[in-house]
Structure formats: structure tokens, C-alpha cells
PDB file of N, CA, C and O in Angstrom:
ATOM      1  N   MET A   1       0.595  -1.287   0.079  1.00  0.00           N
ATOM      2  CA  MET A   1       0.434  -0.034  -0.320  1.00  0.00           C
ATOM      3  C   MET A   1       0.959   0.900   0.796  1.00  0.00           C
ATOM      4  O   MET A   1       0.217   1.151   1.746  1.00  0.00           O
ATOM      5  N   ILE A   2       1.829   1.268   0.749  1.00  0.00           N
ATOM      6  CA  ILE A   2       2.254   2.310   0.898  1.00  0.00           C
ATOM      7  C   ILE A   2       3.514   2.417  -0.696  1.00  0.00           C
ATOM      8  O   ILE A   2       4.008   3.341  -1.341  1.00  0.00           O
ATOM      9  N   TYR A   3       3.560   1.306  -0.730  1.00  0.00           N
ATOM     10  CA  TYR A   3       5.245   1.617  -2.363  1.00  0.00           C
ATOM     11  C   TYR A   3       3.158   2.189  -2.885  1.00  0.00           C
ATOM     12  O   TYR A   3       3.219   3.404  -3.074  1.00  0.00           O
ATOM     13  N   GLN A   4       2.070   1.837  -3.050  1.00  0.00           N
ATOM     14  CA  GLN A   4       1.179   2.345  -3.997  1.00  0.00           C
ATOM     15  C   GLN A   4       1.685   3.717  -3.772  1.00  0.00           C
ATOM     16  O   GLN A   4       1.676   4.201  -4.904  1.00  0.00           O
ATOM     17  N   TYR A   5       2.219   4.819  -2.771  1.00  0.00           N
ATOM     18  CA  TYR A   5       1.637   6.019  -2.571  1.00  0.00           C
ATOM     19  C   TYR A   5       2.887   6.378  -3.107  1.00  0.00           C
ATOM     20  O   TYR A   5       2.746   7.066  -4.118  1.00  0.00           O
ATOM     21  N   ILE A   6       4.218   6.136  -2.761  1.00  0.00           N
ATOM     22  CA  ILE A   6       5.258   7.049  -3.009  1.00  0.00           C
ATOM     23  C   ILE A   6       5.128   6.701  -4.575  1.00  0.00           C
ATOM     24  O   ILE A   6       5.715   7.539  -5.260  1.00  0.00           O
ATOM     25  N   LYS A   7       4.544   5.738  -5.273  1.00  0.00           N
ATOM     26  CA  LYS A   7       4.255   5.671  -7.166  1.00  0.00           C
ATOM     27  C   LYS A   7       3.866   7.195  -7.292  1.00  0.00           C
ATOM     28  O   LYS A   7       4.229   8.314  -7.655  1.00  0.00           O
ATOM     29  N   GLN A   8       2.991   6.528  -6.802  1.00  0.00           N
ATOM     30  CA  GLN A   8       1.464   8.412  -7.538  1.00  0.00           C
ATOM     31  C   GLN A   8       2.262   9.389  -6.747  1.00  0.00           C
ATOM     32  O   GLN A   8       2.502  10.277  -7.565  1.00  0.00           O
ATOM     33  N   ILE A   9       2.825   9.734  -5.580  1.00  0.00           N
ATOM     34  CA  ILE A   9       3.832  10.760  -5.105  1.00  0.00           C
ATOM     35  C   ILE A   9       4.913  11.597  -6.548  1.00  0.00           C
ATOM     36  O   ILE A   9       5.203  12.771  -6.777  1.00  0.00           O
ATOM     37  N   PHE A  10       5.203  10.437  -7.166  1.00  0.00           N
ATOM     38  CA  PHE A  10       6.417  10.811  -7.807  1.00  0.00           C
ATOM     39  C   PHE A  10       6.013  11.103  -9.025  1.00  0.00           C
ATOM     40  O   PHE A  10       6.430  12.127  -9.566  1.00  0.00           O
ATOM     41  N   ARG A  11       5.093  10.213  -9.693  1.00  0.00           N
ATOM     42  CA  ARG A  11       3.860  10.165 -10.527  1.00  0.00           C
ATOM     43  C   ARG A  11       3.487  11.845 -10.311  1.00  0.00           C
ATOM     44  O   ARG A  11       4.418  12.650 -10.329  1.00  0.00           O
ATOM     45  N   SER A  12       2.713  12.103 -10.200  1.00  0.00           N
ATOM     46  CA  SER A  12       2.520  13.549  -9.569  1.00  0.00           C
ATOM     47  C   SER A  12       3.542  14.660  -9.829  1.00  0.00           C
ATOM     48  O   SER A  12       3.449  15.575 -10.647  1.00  0.00           O
ATOM     49  N   LEU A  13       4.739  14.346  -8.799  1.00  0.00           N
ATOM     50  CA  LEU A  13       6.344  15.314  -9.438  1.00  0.00           C
ATOM     51  C   LEU A  13       6.346  15.177 -10.827  1.00  0.00           C
ATOM     52  O   LEU A  13       6.276  16.320 -11.278  1.00  0.00           O
ATOM     53  N   TRP A  14       6.395  14.282 -11.827  1.00  0.00           N
ATOM     54  CA  TRP A  14       6.988  14.014 -13.075  1.00  0.00           C
ATOM     55  C   TRP A  14       5.681  15.227 -13.807  1.00  0.00           C
ATOM     56  O   TRP A  14       5.947  16.409 -14.024  1.00  0.00           O
ATOM     57  N   ARG A  15       4.686  14.766 -14.010  1.00  0.00           N
ATOM     58  CA  ARG A  15       3.868  14.933 -14.120  1.00  0.00           C
ATOM     59  C   ARG A  15       3.897  16.530 -13.773  1.00  0.00           C
ATOM     60  O   ARG A  15       4.778  16.921 -14.538  1.00  0.00           O
ATOM     61  N   TYR A  16       3.563  17.361 -13.251  1.00  0.00           N
ATOM     62  CA  TYR A  16       3.572  18.992 -12.407  1.00  0.00           C
ATOM     63  C   TYR A  16       4.852  19.684 -12.426  1.00  0.00           C
ATOM     64  O   TYR A  16       4.955  20.555 -11.563  1.00  0.00           O
ATOM     65  N   LYS A  17       6.462  19.415 -13.656  1.00  0.00           N
ATOM     66  CA  LYS A  17       7.488  19.127 -12.999  1.00  0.00           C
ATOM     67  C   LYS A  17       7.610  20.864 -12.624  1.00  0.00           C
ATOM     68  O   LYS A  17       8.449  21.050 -11.742  1.00  0.00           O
ATOM     69  N   SER A  18       6.838  22.350 -13.196  1.00  0.00           N
ATOM     70  CA  SER A  18       7.372  23.372 -13.059  1.00  0.00           C
ATOM     71  C   SER A  18       6.800  23.978 -11.480  1.00  0.00           C
ATOM     72  O   SER A  18       7.244  24.881 -10.771  1.00  0.00           O
ATOM     73  N   PHE A  19       5.324  22.807 -11.256  1.00  0.00           N
ATOM     74  CA  PHE A  19       4.935  23.335  -9.759  1.00  0.00           C
ATOM     75  C   PHE A  19       6.033  22.244  -8.768  1.00  0.00           C
ATOM     76  O   PHE A  19       7.058  22.581  -8.177  1.00  0.00           O
ATOM     77  N   SER A  20       5.664  21.442  -8.812  1.00  0.00           N
ATOM     78  CA  SER A  20       6.699  20.409  -8.008  1.00  0.00           C
ATOM     79  C   SER A  20       8.065  21.993  -7.997  1.00  0.00           C
ATOM     80  O   SER A  20       7.943  22.871  -7.143  1.00  0.00           O
ATOM     81  N   PHE A  21       8.949  22.037  -8.814  1.00  0.00           N
ATOM     82  CA  PHE A  21      10.161  22.304  -8.623  1.00  0.00           C
ATOM     83  C   PHE A  21       9.735  23.942  -7.857  1.00  0.00           C
ATOM     84  O   PHE A  21      10.497  24.420  -7.017  1.00  0.00           O
ATOM     85  N   ILE A  22       8.803  24.472  -8.161  1.00  0.00           N
ATOM     86  CA  ILE A  22       8.419  25.722  -6.853  1.00  0.00           C
ATOM     87  C   ILE A  22       8.450  25.383  -5.216  1.00  0.00           C
ATOM     88  O   ILE A  22       9.040  25.961  -4.304  1.00  0.00           O
ATOM     89  N   ASN A  23       7.593  24.232  -5.214  1.00  0.00           N
ATOM     90  CA  ASN A  23       6.829  23.542  -4.241  1.00  0.00           C
ATOM     91  C   ASN A  23       7.896  23.639  -3.106  1.00  0.00           C
ATOM     92  O   ASN A  23       7.914  24.288  -2.060  1.00  0.00           O
ATOM     93  N   ILE A  24       9.188  22.363  -3.939  1.00  0.00           N
ATOM     94  CA  ILE A  24      10.253  22.146  -3.572  1.00  0.00           C
ATOM     95  C   ILE A  24      11.976  23.419  -3.012  1.00  0.00           C
ATOM     96  O   ILE A  24      12.670  23.339  -1.999  1.00  0.00           O
ATOM     97  N   ALA A  25      12.057  24.218  -3.967  1.00  0.00           N
ATOM     98  CA  ALA A  25      12.616  25.313  -3.912  1.00  0.00           C
ATOM     99  C   ALA A  25      12.341  26.465  -2.680  1.00  0.00           C
ATOM    100  O   ALA A  25      13.089  27.333  -2.231  1.00  0.00           O
ATOM    101  N   GLY A  26      10.689  26.024  -2.268  1.00  0.00           N
ATOM    102  CA  GLY A  26      10.236  27.351  -1.756  1.00  0.00           C
ATOM    103  C   GLY A  26      10.242  26.602  -0.043  1.00  0.00           C
ATOM    104  O   GLY A  26      10.361  27.367   0.914  1.00  0.00           O
ATOM    105  N   LEU A  27      10.126  25.321   0.152  1.00  0.00           N
ATOM    106  CA  LEU A  27      10.247  24.526   1.392  1.00  0.00           C
ATOM    107  C   LEU A  27      11.831  24.347   1.433  1.00  0.00           C
ATOM    108  O   LEU A  27      12.300  24.727   2.506  1.00  0.00           O
ATOM    109  N   SER A  28      12.933  23.774   0.365  1.00  0.00           N
ATOM    110  CA  SER A  28      14.402  24.609   1.052  1.00  0.00           C
ATOM    111  C   SER A  28      14.372  25.642   1.473  1.00  0.00           C
ATOM    112  O   SER A  28      14.126  25.712   2.677  1.00  0.00           O
ATOM    113  N   ILE A  29      14.579  26.796   0.793  1.00  0.00           N
ATOM    114  CA  ILE A  29      14.468  27.379   1.318  1.00  0.00           C
ATOM    115  C   ILE A  29      13.792  28.265   2.303  1.00  0.00           C
ATOM    116  O   ILE A  29      14.505  29.222   2.607  1.00  0.00           O
ATOM    117  N   GLY A  30      12.686  28.241   2.869  1.00  0.00           N
ATOM    118  CA  GLY A  30      12.454  28.384   3.878  1.00  0.00           C
ATOM    119  C   GLY A  30      13.380  27.437   5.407  1.00  0.00           C
ATOM    120  O   GLY A  30      13.625  27.937   6.504  1.00  0.00           O
ATOM    121  N   ILE A  31      13.592  26.516   5.109  1.00  0.00           N
ATOM    122  CA  ILE A  31      14.326  25.740   5.675  1.00  0.00           C
ATOM    123  C   ILE A  31      15.416  26.297   6.188  1.00  0.00           C
ATOM    124  O   ILE A  31      15.761  26.690   7.303  1.00  0.00           O
ATOM    125  N   ALA A  32      15.912  26.240   5.056  1.00  0.00           N
ATOM    126  CA  ALA A  32      17.483  26.674   5.241  1.00  0.00           C
ATOM    127  C   ALA A  32      17.133  28.511   5.479  1.00  0.00           C
ATOM    128  O   ALA A  32      18.059  29.098   4.919  1.00  0.00           O
ATOM    129  N   ALA A  33      16.565  29.104   5.834  1.00  0.00           N
ATOM    130  CA  ALA A  33      16.185  30.307   6.255  1.00  0.00           C
ATOM    131  C   ALA A  33      16.005  30.140   7.771  1.00  0.00           C
ATOM    132  O   ALA A  33      16.186  30.998   8.634  1.00  0.00           O
ATOM    133  N   VAL A  34      15.618  28.886   7.921  1.00  0.00           N
ATOM    134  CA  VAL A  34      14.892  28.767   9.627  1.00  0.00           C
ATOM    135  C   VAL A  34      16.068  28.343  10.600  1.00  0.00           C
ATOM    136  O   VAL A  34      16.044  28.878  11.708  1.00  0.00           O
ATOM    137  N   ILE A  35      16.951  27.578  10.371  1.00  0.00           N
ATOM    138  CA  ILE A  35      18.244  26.743  10.481  1.00  0.00           C
ATOM    139  C   ILE A  35      19.365  28.365  10.596  1.00  0.00           C
ATOM    140  O   ILE A  35      20.034  28.448  11.626  1.00  0.00           O
ATOM    141  N   ILE A  36      19.440  29.013  10.017  1.00  0.00           N
ATOM    142  CA  ILE A  36      20.428  29.850   9.764  1.00  0.00           C
ATOM    143  C   ILE A  36      19.587  30.913  10.845  1.00  0.00           C
ATOM    144  O   ILE A  36      19.897  30.546  11.979  1.00  0.00           O
ATOM    145  N   ILE A  37      18.755  31.950  10.911  1.00  0.00           N
ATOM    146  CA  ILE A  37      17.953  32.258  12.102  1.00  0.00           C
ATOM    147  C   ILE A  37      18.618  31.071  13.459  1.00  0.00           C
ATOM    148  O   ILE A  37      19.367  31.418  14.372  1.00  0.00           O
ATOM    149  N   PHE A  38      18.308  30.265  13.326  1.00  0.00           N
ATOM    150  CA  PHE A  38      18.433  30.123  14.744  1.00  0.00           C
ATOM    151  C   PHE A  38      19.626  29.931  14.851  1.00  0.00           C
ATOM    152  O   PHE A  38      19.978  29.932  16.031  1.00  0.00           O
ATOM    153  N   LEU A  39      20.797  29.682  13.804  1.00  0.00           N
ATOM    154  CA  LEU A  39      22.787  29.303  14.238  1.00  0.00           C
ATOM    155  C   LEU A  39      22.960  31.050  14.102  1.00  0.00           C
ATOM    156  O   LEU A  39      24.147  31.371  14.066  1.00  0.00           O
ATOM    157  N   ILE A  40      22.096  32.094  14.031  1.00  0.00           N
ATOM    158  CA  ILE A  40      22.539  33.480  14.361  1.00  0.00           C
ATOM    159  C   ILE A  40      21.917  33.724  15.663  1.00  0.00           C
ATOM    160  O   ILE A  40      22.856  33.811  16.454  1.00  0.00           O
ATOM    161  N   THR A  41      20.708  33.893  16.347  1.00  0.00           N
ATOM    162  CA  THR A  41      20.576  33.755  18.058  1.00  0.00           C
ATOM    163  C   THR A  41      21.099  32.412  18.852  1.00  0.00           C
ATOM    164  O   THR A  41      21.249  32.572  20.063  1.00  0.00           O
ATOM    165  N   ASP A  42      21.318  31.445  18.459  1.00  0.00           N
ATOM    166  CA  ASP A  42      21.669  30.353  19.203  1.00  0.00           C
ATOM    167  C   ASP A  42      23.409  31.366  19.659  1.00  0.00           C
ATOM    168  O   ASP A  42      23.875  31.203  20.787  1.00  0.00           O
ATOM    169  N   TYR A  43      24.201  32.391  18.557  1.00  0.00           N
ATOM    170  CA  TYR A  43      25.686  31.901  18.411  1.00  0.00           C
ATOM    171  C   TYR A  43      25.716  34.294  19.507  1.00  0.00           C
ATOM    172  O   TYR A  43      26.408  34.974  20.266  1.00  0.00           O
ATOM    173  N   GLU A  44      24.492  34.359  18.734  1.00  0.00           N
ATOM    174  CA  GLU A  44      23.881  35.832  19.711  1.00  0.00           C
ATOM    175  C   GLU A  44      23.824  35.525  21.427  1.00  0.00           C
ATOM    176  O   GLU A  44      24.680  35.912  22.222  1.00  0.00           O
ATOM    177  N   LYS A  45      23.214  35.132  21.596  1.00  0.00           N
ATOM    178  CA  LYS A  45      23.191  34.242  23.287  1.00  0.00           C
ATOM    179  C   LYS A  45      24.143  33.360  23.421  1.00  0.00           C
ATOM    180  O   LYS A  45      24.008  32.342  24.099  1.00  0.00           O
ATOM    181  N   SER A  46      25.265  33.688  22.745  1.00  0.00           N
ATOM    182  CA  SER A  46      26.415  32.571  23.803  1.00  0.00           C
ATOM    183  C   SER A  46      26.923  33.495  24.188  1.00  0.00           C
ATOM    184  O   SER A  46      27.659  33.272  25.149  1.00  0.00           O
ATOM    185  N   PHE A  47      26.875  34.447  23.880  1.00  0.00           N
ATOM    186  CA  PHE A  47      27.890  35.354  24.832  1.00  0.00           C
ATOM    187  C   PHE A  47      27.746  35.480  26.552  1.00  0.00           C
ATOM    188  O   PHE A  47      27.190  34.669  27.293  1.00  0.00           O
ATOM    189  N   ASP A  48      28.280  36.480  26.851  1.00  0.00           N
ATOM    190  CA  ASP A  48      28.726  36.528  28.272  1.00  0.00           C
ATOM    191  C   ASP A  48      27.833  35.365  29.605  1.00  0.00           C
ATOM    192  O   ASP A  48      27.873  35.318  30.835  1.00  0.00           O
ATOM    193  N   THR A  49      27.313  34.804  28.846  1.00  0.00           N
ATOM    194  CA  THR A  49      27.399  33.155  29.893  1.00  0.00           C
ATOM    195  C   THR A  49      28.032  32.459  30.838  1.00  0.00           C
ATOM    196  O   THR A  49      27.836  31.339  31.310  1.00  0.00           O
ATOM    197  N   PHE A  50      29.108  33.597  31.117  1.00  0.00           N
ATOM    198  CA  PHE A  50      30.115  32.820  32.311  1.00  0.00           C
ATOM    199  C   PHE A  50      30.299  34.163  33.205  1.00  0.00           C
ATOM    200  O   PHE A  50      31.309  34.329  33.889  1.00  0.00           O
ATOM    201  N   HIS A  51      29.660  34.736  33.169  1.00  0.00           N
ATOM    202  CA  HIS A  51      29.359  35.314  34.169  1.00  0.00           C
ATOM    203  C   HIS A  51      28.015  34.595  35.640  1.00  0.00           C
ATOM    204  O   HIS A  51      26.858  34.971  35.453  1.00  0.00           O
ATOM    205  N   SER A  52      28.198  33.877  36.632  1.00  0.00           N
ATOM    206  CA  SER A  52      27.609  33.194  37.436  1.00  0.00           C
ATOM    207  C   SER A  52      26.707  34.623  38.616  1.00  0.00           C
ATOM    208  O   SER A  52      25.698  34.240  39.208  1.00  0.00           O
ATOM    209  N   GLY A  53      26.970  35.490  38.741  1.00  0.00           N
ATOM    210  CA  GLY A  53      26.547  35.756  40.336  1.00  0.00           C
ATOM    211  C   GLY A  53      26.051  37.096  39.655  1.00  0.00           C
ATOM    212  O   GLY A  53      26.453  37.402  38.533  1.00  0.00           O
ATOM    213  N   ASN A  54      24.962  38.066  40.530  1.00  0.00           N
ATOM    214  CA  ASN A  54      24.585  39.175  40.448  1.00  0.00           C
ATOM    215  C   ASN A  54      25.088  40.549  40.757  1.00  0.00           C
ATOM    216  O   ASN A  54      24.452  41.602  40.739  1.00  0.00           O
ATOM    217  N   ASN A  55      25.932  40.412  40.950  1.00  0.00           N
ATOM    218  CA  ASN A  55      26.842  41.158  41.821  1.00  0.00           C
ATOM    219  C   ASN A  55      27.954  41.736  41.063  1.00  0.00           C
ATOM    220  O   ASN A  55      29.108  41.936  41.443  1.00  0.00           O
ATOM    221  N   ILE A  56      27.239  42.046  39.566  1.00  0.00           N
ATOM    222  CA  ILE A  56      28.816  42.240  38.582  1.00  0.00           C
ATOM    223  C   ILE A  56      28.965  43.726  38.572  1.00  0.00           C
ATOM    224  O   ILE A  56      27.971  44.353  38.205  1.00  0.00           O
ATOM    225  N   TYR A  57      30.554  44.732  39.078  1.00  0.00           N
ATOM    226  CA  TYR A  57      30.684  45.982  39.091  1.00  0.00           C
ATOM    227  C   TYR A  57      31.517  46.442  37.334  1.00  0.00           C
ATOM    228  O   TYR A  57      32.080  45.638  36.592  1.00  0.00           O
ATOM    229  N   ARG A  58      31.364  47.675  37.132  1.00  0.00           N
ATOM    230  CA  ARG A  58      32.322  47.021  36.062  1.00  0.00           C
ATOM    231  C   ARG A  58      32.850  48.896  36.988  1.00  0.00           C
ATOM    232  O   ARG A  58      32.069  49.581  37.649  1.00  0.00           O
ATOM    233  N   VAL A  59      33.888  49.132  36.783  1.00  0.00           N
ATOM    234  CA  VAL A  59      35.331  50.619  37.217  1.00  0.00           C
ATOM    235  C   VAL A  59      35.347  51.569  36.284  1.00  0.00           C
ATOM    236  O   VAL A  59      35.740  51.110  35.212  1.00  0.00           O
ATOM    237  N   VAL A  60      34.950  53.275  36.225  1.00  0.00           N
ATOM    238  CA  VAL A  60      34.882  53.621  35.478  1.00  0.00           C
ATOM    239  C   VAL A  60      35.809  55.144  35.803  1.00  0.00           C
ATOM    240  O   VAL A  60      35.668  55.878  36.781  1.00  0.00           O
ATOM    241  N   SER A  61      36.427  55.255  35.055  1.00  0.00           N
ATOM    242  CA  SER A  61      37.523  56.336  34.854  1.00  0.00           C
ATOM    243  C   SER A  61      37.029  58.074  34.412  1.00  0.00           C
ATOM    244  O   SER A  61      37.331  58.367  33.255  1.00  0.00           O
ATOM    245  N   LYS A  62      36.592  58.763  34.913  1.00  0.00           N
ATOM    246  CA  LYS A  62      36.188  59.923  34.272  1.00  0.00           C
ATOM    247  C   LYS A  62      36.458  61.086  34.938  1.00  0.00           C
ATOM    248  O   LYS A  62      35.975  61.557  35.968  1.00  0.00           O
ATOM    249  N   GLY A  63      37.766  61.687  33.786  1.00  0.00           N
ATOM    250  CA  GLY A  63      38.078  63.133  34.725  1.00  0.00           C
ATOM    251  C   GLY A  63      38.617  62.801  36.084  1.00  0.00           C
ATOM    252  O   GLY A  63      38.540  63.510  37.088  1.00  0.00           O
ATOM    253  N   GLY A  64      39.232  61.498  35.960  1.00  0.00           N
ATOM    254  CA  GLY A  64      40.353  61.041  37.192  1.00  0.00           C
ATOM    255  C   GLY A  64      39.346  60.599  38.347  1.00  0.00           C
ATOM    256  O   GLY A  64      39.634  59.495  38.809  1.00  0.00           O
ATOM    257  N   ARG A  65      38.513  61.055  38.774  1.00  0.00           N
ATOM    258  CA  ARG A  65      37.184  60.483  40.094  1.00  0.00           C
ATOM    259  C   ARG A  65      36.745  58.307  39.164  1.00  0.00           C
ATOM    260  O   ARG A  65      36.061  58.023  38.181  1.00  0.00           O
ATOM    261  N   LEU A  66      37.247  57.728  39.767  1.00  0.00           N
ATOM    262  CA  LEU A  66      36.315  56.625  39.746  1.00  0.00           C
ATOM    263  C   LEU A  66      35.374  56.777  40.143  1.00  0.00           C
ATOM    264  O   LEU A  66      35.106  57.496  41.105  1.00  0.00           O
ATOM    265  N   GLN A  67      34.393  55.924  39.287  1.00  0.00           N
ATOM    266  CA  GLN A  67      32.972  55.362  39.104  1.00  0.00           C
ATOM    267  C   GLN A  67      32.064  53.892  39.528  1.00  0.00           C
ATOM    268  O   GLN A  67      31.489  53.519  38.506  1.00  0.00           O
ATOM    269  N   LYS A  68      31.873  53.301  40.271  1.00  0.00           N
ATOM    270  CA  LYS A  68      31.436  52.102  40.425  1.00  0.00           C
ATOM    271  C   LYS A  68      29.817  52.002  39.910  1.00  0.00           C
ATOM    272  O   LYS A  68      28.865  52.485  40.524  1.00  0.00           O
ATOM    273  N   MET A  69      29.736  51.126  38.409  1.00  0.00           N
ATOM    274  CA  MET A  69      28.942  50.821  37.817  1.00  0.00           C
ATOM    275  C   MET A  69      28.129  49.586  38.128  1.00  0.00           C
ATOM    276  O   MET A  69      28.427  48.602  37.451  1.00  0.00           O
ATOM    277  N   ASN A  70      27.364  49.470  38.831  1.00  0.00           N
ATOM    278  CA  ASN A  70      26.133  47.506  38.975  1.00  0.00           C
ATOM    279  C   ASN A  70      25.572  47.705  37.420  1.00  0.00           C
ATOM    280  O   ASN A  70      25.111  48.704  36.868  1.00  0.00           O
ATOM    281  N   MET A  71      25.863  45.953  36.796  1.00  0.00           N
ATOM    282  CA  MET A  71      25.574  45.590  36.292  1.00  0.00           C
ATOM    283  C   MET A  71      24.689  44.424  36.031  1.00  0.00           C
ATOM    284  O   MET A  71      25.012  43.245  36.180  1.00  0.00           O
ATOM    285  N   LYS A  72      23.374  44.937  35.568  1.00  0.00           N
ATOM    286  CA  LYS A  72      22.349  43.619  35.933  1.00  0.00           C
ATOM    287  C   LYS A  72      22.357  43.388  34.727  1.00  0.00           C
ATOM    288  O   LYS A  72      22.277  43.934  33.627  1.00  0.00           O
ATOM    289  N   LEU A  73      22.577  41.592  35.652  1.00  0.00           N
ATOM    290  CA  LEU A  73      22.381  40.557  34.150  1.00  0.00           C
ATOM    291  C   LEU A  73      21.142  40.489  33.845  1.00  0.00           C
ATOM    292  O   LEU A  73      20.783  39.839  32.863  1.00  0.00           O
TER     293      LEU A  73
END
């Protein structure tokens, strides 16, 4: 039974070549876009994960005076 379904799919793909090409190309472009977006967001979220505590400070010097800034994560 499954063989008949697969056979029908290939017959339909062969009969409607342009329609099949548009559908397959659109599907592959969409999947590639989702994978690229996932990889970019995963790369961007990987920064600054090595700080574990909430009390992180940055020392900045302005005009000879030191200022302490609390960095909220």
C-alpha cells in the first residue's frame, strides 16, 4: 500500500514539473532560513554566559574620579 502512495507521488512530481520545482524550492529555502536564523540567535545568546553572580561591577574613570556601576544581568 505504501508502495502505491510513493509511486503516485513520483508520478505527480513528474507530471507537474514546474509546480513541483516551485514547491520543493520554496520548502528548501524556508528550512534553510529557519536554520540560519536559529544559528544566528544561538551565537548571539552565547555571549556573557560565564558570569554567574548578580553582583557584577564595572569601574570607570572619568576625569580622574573612579565610578562604580552595577551591571544588571
